[in-house]
C-alpha positions as CSV (number, residue, x, y, z in Angstrom):
1,M,-221.8,-40.5,-92.2
2,R,-223.8,-37.5,-92.8
3,T,-223.6,-34.7,-95.5
4,A,-225.7,-32.0,-96.3
5,N,-225.7,-32.8,-99.9
6,P,-229.3,-34.3,-101.0
7,A,-227.5,-36.7,-103.2
8,L,-224.6,-38.0,-100.9
9,N,-226.5,-38.2,-97.3
10,D,-226.0,-41.0,-94.7
11,K,-228.6,-43.4,-96.4
12,T,-226.9,-43.5,-99.9
13,F,-224.6,-46.8,-99.0
14,T,-227.5,-48.1,-97.3
15,G,-228.3,-51.8,-98.1
16,L,-225.2,-51.7,-100.9
17,A,-223.9,-55.1,-101.5
18,H,-219.7,-55.4,-100.7
19,A,-218.0,-55.5,-104.5
20,T,-215.1,-57.4,-105.2
21,D,-211.7,-55.5,-105.6
22,A,-212.0,-55.3,-109.2
23,N,-215.5,-53.6,-109.1
24,A,-215.5,-51.8,-106.2
25,M,-215.7,-47.9,-106.2
26,T,-212.4,-46.0,-105.9
27,I,-211.5,-42.3,-105.0
28,Q,-209.5,-42.1,-108.5
29,G,-212.6,-43.6,-110.3
30,T,-214.7,-41.0,-108.9
31,V,-212.1,-38.1,-109.6
32,N,-211.8,-39.4,-113.3
33,K,-215.9,-39.4,-113.7
34,T,-216.0,-35.9,-112.0
35,A,-213.8,-34.5,-114.1
36,L,-215.7,-36.0,-117.4
37,L,-218.9,-34.5,-116.0
38,L,-217.2,-31.2,-115.4
39,L,-216.6,-31.3,-119.3
40,L,-219.8,-32.1,-120.3
41,V,-221.1,-29.1,-118.1
42,L,-218.6,-26.8,-119.9
43,F,-219.6,-28.2,-123.2
44,S,-223.4,-27.4,-122.8
45,S,-222.9,-24.3,-121.1
46,S,-220.5,-23.0,-123.9
47,W,-223.5,-23.7,-126.3
48,T,-225.8,-21.4,-124.4
49,W,-223.2,-18.8,-123.9
50,N,-222.5,-18.5,-127.6
51,L,-226.2,-18.1,-128.3
52,Y,-226.3,-15.2,-126.1
53,F,-223.8,-13.3,-127.1
54,S,-224.6,-13.9,-130.9
55,A,-228.1,-13.0,-130.1
56,G,-227.6,-10.2,-127.5
57,D,-231.0,-11.0,-126.0
58,P,-231.5,-12.9,-122.7
59,A,-235.1,-13.7,-123.8
60,V,-233.0,-16.1,-126.4
61,V,-231.5,-17.8,-123.4
62,M,-233.9,-17.9,-121.0
63,P,-236.1,-20.8,-122.2
64,W,-232.8,-23.0,-122.1
65,V,-232.0,-21.5,-118.6
66,F,-235.3,-22.7,-117.2
67,G,-235.5,-25.8,-119.5
68,G,-232.4,-26.7,-118.2
69,L,-232.8,-26.0,-114.4
70,I,-236.2,-27.8,-114.6
71,S,-235.2,-31.1,-116.3
72,G,-231.8,-30.9,-114.1
73,F,-233.8,-31.1,-111.0
74,I,-235.9,-33.9,-112.3
75,V,-233.1,-36.3,-113.5
76,A,-231.6,-35.3,-110.4
77,L,-234.3,-36.5,-108.2
78,I,-234.3,-39.7,-110.7
79,T,-230.7,-40.3,-109.7
80,V,-231.4,-39.8,-105.9
81,F,-233.7,-42.9,-106.0
82,K,-232.0,-44.7,-108.6
83,K,-228.4,-45.0,-107.7
84,Q,-228.0,-47.7,-110.5
85,W,-228.9,-45.5,-113.1
86,A,-226.2,-42.9,-112.4
87,I,-224.1,-44.1,-115.4
88,L,-226.8,-42.3,-117.4
89,T,-228.5,-39.9,-115.4
90,A,-225.2,-38.1,-114.2
91,P,-223.9,-37.1,-117.8
92,L,-227.5,-36.4,-118.8
93,Y,-227.6,-34.1,-115.4
94,S,-224.3,-32.5,-116.6
95,L,-225.9,-31.5,-119.8
96,L,-228.9,-30.1,-118.4
97,E,-227.1,-28.0,-115.7
98,G,-224.7,-26.8,-118.3
99,L,-227.7,-25.2,-120.4
100,A,-228.7,-23.3,-117.4
101,L,-225.3,-22.3,-116.2
102,G,-224.2,-20.8,-119.6
103,G,-227.0,-18.8,-120.1
104,I,-227.3,-17.5,-116.4
105,S,-222.8,-16.8,-116.7
106,A,-223.4,-15.0,-120.0
107,I,-226.0,-12.9,-118.8
108,F,-223.6,-11.8,-115.4
109,E,-220.9,-11.6,-117.8
110,A,-222.7,-8.9,-120.2
111,R,-223.8,-7.1,-117.1
112,F,-220.3,-7.4,-115.0
113,P,-217.3,-7.9,-117.6
114,G,-215.0,-10.5,-116.2
115,I,-217.0,-11.9,-113.5
116,V,-217.4,-15.3,-115.0
117,I,-213.8,-15.9,-115.1
118,Q,-213.7,-14.7,-111.5
119,A,-216.3,-16.7,-110.1
120,V,-214.8,-20.1,-111.9
121,G,-211.2,-19.6,-110.4
122,L,-212.7,-18.8,-106.8
123,T,-214.9,-22.1,-107.4
124,F,-211.9,-24.6,-108.3
125,G,-209.4,-22.5,-105.9
126,T,-212.2,-23.3,-103.0
127,L,-212.6,-27.0,-104.2
128,F,-208.5,-27.6,-104.2
129,C,-207.6,-25.2,-101.2
130,L,-210.6,-27.6,-98.9
131,L,-209.3,-30.3,-100.4
132,M,-205.8,-29.8,-99.4
133,A,-207.1,-29.1,-95.9
134,Y,-209.1,-32.3,-95.6
135,K,-206.3,-34.4,-96.8
136,S,-203.9,-32.5,-94.4
137,G,-206.1,-32.6,-91.4
138,M,-206.4,-29.3,-90.9
139,I,-210.5,-29.7,-91.2
140,K,-211.7,-32.5,-88.9
141,V,-214.9,-33.8,-90.0
142,T,-216.6,-34.5,-86.6
143,E,-220.3,-35.3,-85.7
144,N,-220.7,-31.8,-84.6
145,F,-219.1,-30.5,-87.5
146,K,-221.6,-32.6,-89.9
147,L,-224.7,-31.8,-87.7
148,G,-223.7,-27.6,-88.0
149,I,-223.1,-27.8,-91.9
150,V,-226.4,-30.2,-92.5
151,A,-228.4,-27.9,-90.3
152,A,-227.2,-24.5,-92.2
153,T,-227.8,-25.9,-95.6
154,G,-231.4,-27.0,-94.5
155,A,-232.2,-23.4,-93.2
156,I,-230.8,-21.9,-96.1
157,A,-232.9,-24.1,-98.4
158,L,-235.9,-23.6,-96.9
159,F,-235.3,-19.8,-97.0
160,Y,-234.8,-19.9,-100.9
161,V,-238.3,-21.7,-100.8
162,A,-240.0,-19.3,-99.1
163,S,-238.3,-16.3,-101.4
164,L,-239.6,-18.2,-104.3
165,L,-243.1,-18.6,-102.9
166,L,-243.3,-15.0,-101.8
167,G,-241.5,-13.9,-105.0
168,M,-244.7,-15.5,-106.9
169,F,-247.3,-13.0,-104.9
170,G,-244.7,-10.1,-105.5
171,I,-243.6,-10.0,-102.2
172,S,-239.5,-9.6,-101.7
173,I,-237.7,-10.2,-98.7
174,P,-235.9,-6.7,-97.9
175,F,-232.2,-6.6,-98.0
176,I,-230.8,-10.0,-98.7
177,H,-231.0,-9.9,-102.2
178,G,-229.5,-6.4,-102.6
179,S,-226.2,-5.1,-103.0
180,G,-225.9,-3.5,-99.2
181,I,-224.1,-4.9,-96.1
182,I,-226.7,-7.3,-95.4
183,G,-226.9,-8.5,-99.0
184,I,-223.0,-9.3,-99.1
185,G,-223.0,-10.6,-95.5
186,F,-225.8,-13.2,-96.6
187,S,-224.1,-14.3,-99.6
188,L,-220.8,-14.8,-98.0
189,F,-222.5,-17.0,-95.5
190,V,-224.1,-19.1,-98.1
191,V,-220.8,-19.2,-99.8
192,T,-219.4,-20.6,-97.1
193,I,-221.7,-23.2,-96.4
194,A,-221.8,-24.4,-99.7
195,A,-218.1,-24.8,-99.9
196,L,-217.8,-26.7,-96.6
197,N,-220.5,-29.0,-98.2
198,L,-217.5,-29.8,-100.0
199,V,-215.6,-30.9,-97.1
200,L,-218.4,-33.4,-96.2
201,D,-218.5,-35.0,-99.5
202,F,-215.1,-35.6,-99.5
203,D,-215.3,-37.5,-96.1
204,F,-218.3,-39.4,-97.4
205,I,-216.7,-40.4,-100.8
206,E,-213.5,-41.3,-98.7
207,N,-215.7,-43.5,-96.5
208,G,-217.5,-45.0,-99.7
209,A,-214.7,-46.1,-101.0
210,A,-213.5,-47.8,-97.8
211,R,-216.6,-49.7,-97.5
212,G,-216.1,-51.1,-101.2
213,V,-219.4,-50.4,-102.6
214,P,-220.3,-51.1,-106.3
215,Q,-218.2,-49.5,-108.9
216,Y,-221.3,-47.5,-110.3
217,M,-221.1,-45.6,-107.2
218,E,-218.2,-43.8,-108.4
219,W,-220.8,-42.3,-111.0
220,Y,-223.4,-41.3,-108.2
221,A,-220.6,-39.8,-106.3
222,A,-219.4,-37.7,-109.0
223,F,-222.6,-36.5,-109.6
224,G,-223.2,-35.4,-106.1
225,L,-219.9,-33.2,-106.6
226,I,-221.2,-31.7,-109.4
227,V,-224.4,-30.6,-107.7
228,T,-222.5,-29.2,-104.8
229,L,-219.9,-27.2,-107.4
230,V,-222.8,-25.9,-109.3
231,W,-224.4,-24.2,-106.1
232,L,-221.1,-23.1,-105.3
233,Y,-220.7,-21.4,-108.3
234,I,-223.8,-19.8,-108.5
235,E,-223.8,-18.6,-105.1
236,I,-219.8,-16.8,-105.5
237,L,-221.4,-15.4,-108.8
238,R,-224.2,-13.5,-106.9
239,L,-221.7,-12.5,-104.3
240,L,-219.3,-11.0,-106.9
241,S,-222.0,-9.2,-108.6
242,K,-223.2,-7.8,-105.7
243,L,-220.1,-6.3,-104.8
244,R,-219.7,-5.4,-108.3
245,S,-222.8,-3.5,-108.1
246,R,-221.5,-1.2,-105.3
């Protein structure tokens, strides 16, 4: 098994003991925990959202945005290396990411009214459509398919890191971040890759449940799905903002 999601890669279940049926990971258990984590994201994001619209100043929420992103990244790394702690770290990660998403969403909403509900609708619409396509067998998760998504995701990650480093020296990569045809095309590509990562996650979770790994892996698998959904939402938000800017 292979997935581009760093939380759900092909080594995730390595070395885990086979649990009894009563204490084993299940798909339904993972779904329930994913729903709970999404509620936590919504709870904390609503706080920074209201904070922004009460103050009307991005400077008020930016410390929460950067604090949430940096702290969330640290907690995510801890979760990846300490999967047994996911019952605690996954909810904490969701709350931290919610702080960041609430502020980011509010800033976009202030500039482009209605964009957030569109991004949320497209994110969950994509989730359910791909889930149905996966369950029906319309999308076959072959080894070549997995390798392609992993390679594309890695390339995107490297590009973002390079953009960040260049930005520290005042260098901006032309066209990609703009609202022109190239910028929109790039965002469409990234959204597509982020969405296809969901398919790999579905396949990975299904195989993990079939292996009968310990029940705490439900929290870890739910955490992995949240990582992908957060990425997909942000990329859809960026794509819509480029389209609205034209």
